[in-house]
C-alpha positions as CSV (number, residue, x, y, z in Angstrom):
1,M,135.1,141.9,116.7
2,S,137.3,144.7,115.5
3,E,137.1,148.2,116.9
4,R,135.9,149.5,113.4
5,T,133.2,146.9,113.1
6,A,132.0,147.7,116.6
7,E,131.8,151.4,115.8
8,I,129.9,150.7,112.6
9,L,127.4,148.6,114.4
10,K,127.0,151.3,117.0
11,K,126.3,153.8,114.2
12,V,123.8,151.5,112.6
13,R,122.0,151.0,115.8
14,R,121.9,154.7,116.6
15,I,120.5,155.6,113.1
16,E,118.0,152.7,113.3
17,L,116.7,153.9,116.7
18,K,116.4,157.5,115.6
19,T,114.7,156.8,112.3
20,R,112.4,154.3,113.9
21,G,111.2,156.9,116.4
22,L,110.8,159.5,113.6
23,S,108.9,157.1,111.5
24,K,106.5,156.1,114.3
25,Q,105.9,159.7,115.4
26,L,105.7,161.5,112.1
27,F,105.8,159.4,108.9
28,T,103.9,156.2,109.3
29,G,100.4,157.6,108.9
30,E,101.4,160.0,106.1
31,Y,103.3,157.2,104.4
32,H,100.2,155.0,104.5
33,S,97.9,157.6,103.1
34,A,100.4,158.8,100.4
35,F,101.0,155.3,99.0
36,K,97.6,153.5,99.0
37,G,98.6,150.2,97.6
38,R,98.2,148.4,94.3
39,G,94.4,148.3,94.3
40,M,91.5,146.4,95.9
41,A,91.4,142.7,96.6
42,F,88.3,140.5,97.3
43,S,87.9,139.7,100.9
44,E,84.4,138.2,101.6
45,V,80.7,138.5,101.0
46,R,77.9,139.7,103.2
47,E,74.2,140.2,103.0
48,Y,73.1,143.4,101.2
49,V,71.7,146.2,103.3
50,E,70.0,149.3,102.2
51,G,72.5,151.9,101.0
52,D,75.1,149.5,99.7
53,D,76.4,150.1,96.2
54,I,74.4,147.7,93.9
55,R,77.5,147.4,91.7
56,T,79.1,145.3,94.4
57,I,76.3,142.7,94.3
58,D,77.7,139.1,93.9
59,W,75.1,137.7,91.5
60,N,76.3,134.1,91.8
61,V,75.9,134.1,95.6
62,T,72.7,136.0,95.4
63,A,71.2,133.4,93.0
64,R,72.3,130.6,95.3
65,F,70.7,131.9,98.5
66,G,67.7,133.7,96.9
67,H,68.5,137.2,98.4
68,P,71.2,139.7,97.6
69,Y,74.8,139.5,98.8
70,I,77.6,142.0,98.1
71,K,81.4,141.6,97.7
72,I,83.6,143.2,100.3
73,F,87.0,144.4,99.0
74,E,90.1,145.4,101.0
75,E,93.0,147.5,99.9
76,E,96.1,145.5,98.9
77,R,98.6,147.2,101.1
78,E,101.8,145.5,100.4
79,L,104.1,147.6,98.2
80,T,107.7,147.5,97.1
81,V,109.8,150.5,97.8
82,M,113.1,151.0,96.0
83,L,115.7,153.6,97.2
84,L,118.0,154.9,94.4
85,V,120.8,156.5,96.4
86,D,123.5,158.6,94.8
87,V,126.9,157.7,96.4
88,S,129.1,159.7,94.0
89,A,131.7,162.1,95.2
90,S,129.6,165.3,94.8
91,D,127.4,164.0,97.6
92,S,130.3,164.3,99.9
93,F,130.4,168.1,99.4
94,G,130.7,170.1,102.6
95,T,132.4,169.7,105.9
96,R,132.3,166.2,107.5
97,D,130.4,164.8,104.6
98,I,127.2,166.4,105.9
99,K,125.3,165.8,102.7
100,K,126.1,162.1,102.8
101,D,125.0,161.9,106.4
102,M,121.7,163.5,105.5
103,I,121.1,161.2,102.6
104,T,121.8,158.2,104.8
105,E,119.3,159.3,107.4
106,I,116.6,160.1,104.8
107,A,117.0,156.7,103.2
108,A,116.9,155.0,106.6
109,V,113.6,156.9,107.5
110,L,112.0,155.9,104.3
111,A,113.1,152.2,104.7
112,V,111.9,152.0,108.3
113,S,108.5,153.7,107.3
114,A,108.1,151.1,104.6
115,I,108.9,148.1,106.8
116,Q,106.5,149.4,109.5
117,N,103.8,149.4,106.9
118,N,104.7,145.8,106.0
119,D,106.2,146.8,102.6
120,K,109.3,145.4,101.0
121,V,112.4,147.6,100.6
122,G,115.3,147.4,98.2
123,M,118.2,149.7,97.3
124,I,120.3,150.8,94.3
125,L,123.6,152.6,95.1
126,F,124.8,154.4,92.1
127,T,127.5,156.8,90.7
128,D,127.8,156.9,86.9
129,Q,127.0,153.1,87.1
130,V,125.1,150.9,89.4
131,E,127.5,150.1,92.2
132,K,125.3,147.8,94.3
133,F,121.8,146.3,94.0
134,I,120.0,145.0,97.1
135,P,116.8,143.2,96.2
136,P,113.6,144.2,98.0
137,K,112.8,142.2,101.2
138,K,111.1,142.7,104.5
139,G,112.3,142.5,108.1
140,K,114.4,144.3,110.7
141,S,117.7,142.5,109.8
142,H,117.2,143.7,106.2
143,I,116.8,147.3,107.3
144,L,120.0,147.0,109.4
145,R,121.8,145.8,106.3
146,I,120.6,148.7,104.3
147,I,121.7,151.2,106.9
148,R,125.1,149.5,107.2
149,E,125.6,149.7,103.4
150,L,124.7,153.4,103.4
151,L,127.3,154.0,106.1
152,E,130.1,151.8,104.9
153,F,129.9,151.6,101.1
154,K,132.9,152.9,99.2
155,P,132.0,153.5,95.5
156,S,134.5,152.6,92.8
157,H,133.5,155.6,90.6
158,K,133.2,159.3,91.3
159,R,130.9,160.8,88.7
160,T,127.1,160.8,88.6
161,D,124.8,159.4,85.9
162,V,121.2,159.5,87.1
163,A,119.9,158.1,83.8
164,E,121.9,154.9,84.3
165,A,120.4,154.3,87.7
166,I,116.9,154.9,86.5
167,K,117.3,152.5,83.5
168,Y,118.6,149.8,85.9
169,F,115.7,150.3,88.2
170,Y,113.3,150.1,85.3
171,N,114.8,146.8,84.0
172,A,115.4,145.2,87.4
173,I,112.0,145.8,89.0
174,K,109.1,144.7,86.7
175,K,106.3,145.0,89.3
176,R,105.0,148.5,89.9
177,S,106.8,150.0,92.9
178,I,107.6,153.3,94.6
179,G,111.1,154.6,93.7
180,F,112.8,157.3,95.7
181,I,115.7,158.9,93.9
182,I,118.0,160.6,96.5
183,S,120.6,162.7,94.8
184,D,122.0,166.2,94.1
185,F,121.2,165.5,90.4
186,L,124.5,166.9,89.3
187,S,124.3,164.7,86.2
188,G,123.7,164.7,82.5
189,D,120.2,164.8,81.1
190,F,117.9,162.1,82.5
191,R,114.4,163.4,81.5
192,D,113.5,160.6,79.0
193,E,114.5,157.9,81.5
194,L,112.6,159.5,84.3
195,K,109.4,159.7,82.2
196,M,109.8,156.1,81.2
197,A,110.2,154.9,84.8
198,N,107.3,157.0,86.1
199,R,105.0,155.4,83.6
200,R,105.6,152.0,85.2
201,H,106.5,153.0,88.7
202,D,105.6,155.8,91.2
203,V,108.8,157.9,91.3
204,I,109.6,160.6,93.8
205,A,112.8,162.7,93.5
206,L,114.5,164.1,96.6
207,Q,117.2,166.7,95.7
208,T,119.9,167.3,98.3
209,Y,122.0,170.4,98.3
210,D,124.4,172.5,100.4
211,Q,124.0,176.2,100.7
212,R,127.7,176.6,99.6
213,E,126.8,175.1,96.3
214,L,124.6,178.1,95.7
215,E,126.7,181.0,96.9
216,L,130.4,181.4,96.8
217,P,131.8,183.3,99.8
218,K,134.3,186.1,99.4
219,M,137.6,184.4,100.6
220,G,140.3,185.6,98.2
221,Y,142.2,183.0,96.2
222,V,140.9,179.5,97.1
223,Q,141.9,176.2,95.6
224,F,138.9,174.1,94.6
225,S,138.8,170.4,93.8
226,D,136.1,169.0,91.6
227,P,134.9,166.1,93.8
228,E,134.0,164.0,90.7
229,T,137.1,164.6,88.6
230,G,139.7,165.5,91.2
231,E,140.8,168.4,89.1
232,L,142.4,171.3,91.1
233,Q,141.9,175.0,90.2
234,W,142.7,178.3,91.9
235,V,139.8,180.7,92.0
236,N,139.7,184.3,93.0
237,T,136.6,184.4,95.1
238,S,137.0,188.2,95.7
239,K,136.0,188.9,92.1
240,K,132.3,189.8,92.0
241,S,132.0,188.4,88.5
242,I,133.3,185.0,89.7
243,R,130.8,184.9,92.5
244,E,128.0,186.0,90.3
245,G,128.9,183.4,87.6
246,Y,129.0,180.7,90.3
247,A,125.6,181.7,91.6
248,K,124.1,181.9,88.1
249,N,125.3,178.4,87.2
250,A,123.9,177.0,90.4
251,K,120.5,178.7,89.8
252,D,120.4,177.4,86.2
253,H,121.1,173.9,87.4
254,F,118.2,174.0,90.0
255,K,115.9,175.4,87.3
256,R,116.8,172.7,84.8
257,V,116.3,169.9,87.4
258,E,113.0,171.3,88.7
259,E,111.7,171.6,85.1
260,T,112.7,168.0,84.5
261,F,110.7,166.8,87.5
262,K,107.6,168.8,86.6
263,K,107.6,167.7,82.9
264,S,108.1,164.1,83.9
265,G,105.2,164.2,86.3
266,V,107.4,163.4,89.3
267,D,106.8,164.6,92.8
268,Y,109.9,166.1,94.4
269,A,111.4,167.9,97.4
270,Q,114.5,170.0,97.8
271,L,116.4,169.2,101.0
272,Q,119.2,171.4,102.3
273,T,122.0,170.3,104.6
274,G,121.9,172.0,108.0
275,E,118.1,172.3,107.8
276,S,115.5,169.8,108.9
277,Y,114.4,167.4,106.1
278,I,111.3,166.4,108.1
279,T,109.0,169.2,106.9
280,P,109.7,169.0,103.2
281,L,109.5,165.2,103.2
282,L,106.2,165.3,105.1
283,N,104.9,167.9,102.6
284,V,105.6,165.4,99.8
285,F,103.6,162.7,101.7
286,K,100.7,165.1,102.6
287,N,100.3,166.5,99.1
288,R,100.0,163.0,97.7
289,G,97.7,161.8,100.5
């Protein structure tokens, strides 16, 4: 085994252990109540007792035995969870790829929570196209594969197109499922696709961002590189108008994205690098539960 492979496996195991602990301690109960399953399935019949809902009486069994029986239903728990993960260059913004690290951990926590509830998990890695599709499955080995792909995957494109990922999700997964879109949503318009997907599936948006995307510090002339295009440009960050314009553009982007989520009927959370993602993610679960 090469040194790099051994290091990757060590990282996979470390993330798997951490997220499994988080999922057991914090998320499993909230996850179960937030996503209640596809519906109710017939389980058995039993004799009617006073106080039972008469609408559940099984008339065929009642006629056969001469006294009332009712149908017992149980919740169909098994769900399919799809993780739509943005792996474009803008999600490497910040020192040591901290946004990418957070996205990896969030996706792993969601995947482990699903597996612990006996649900299937699949994943779509996307840029401005779908880079990789992992069909939904169960099992620990499948979770380890997902974590490894999140750590190792090298995209062939740099730009972001959320609409393309959503369309692929809609066409590839016919059965109603839960779709978590994890991205900074620095993309063209995707409102129509989001509405369409949310009619068939249950979609939740998790927007990641770095504080430095919102406020430009005063550092004099700084050379910036657009992570998605590679274009280099010198910017005088000492100019107040430059910093104000930067902040306004960031604020406008957040407002547009938030309006898109609300008008599409999609639950969402905003997750900042350097801050705990646990509380905002739990709040999404609790509000749904």
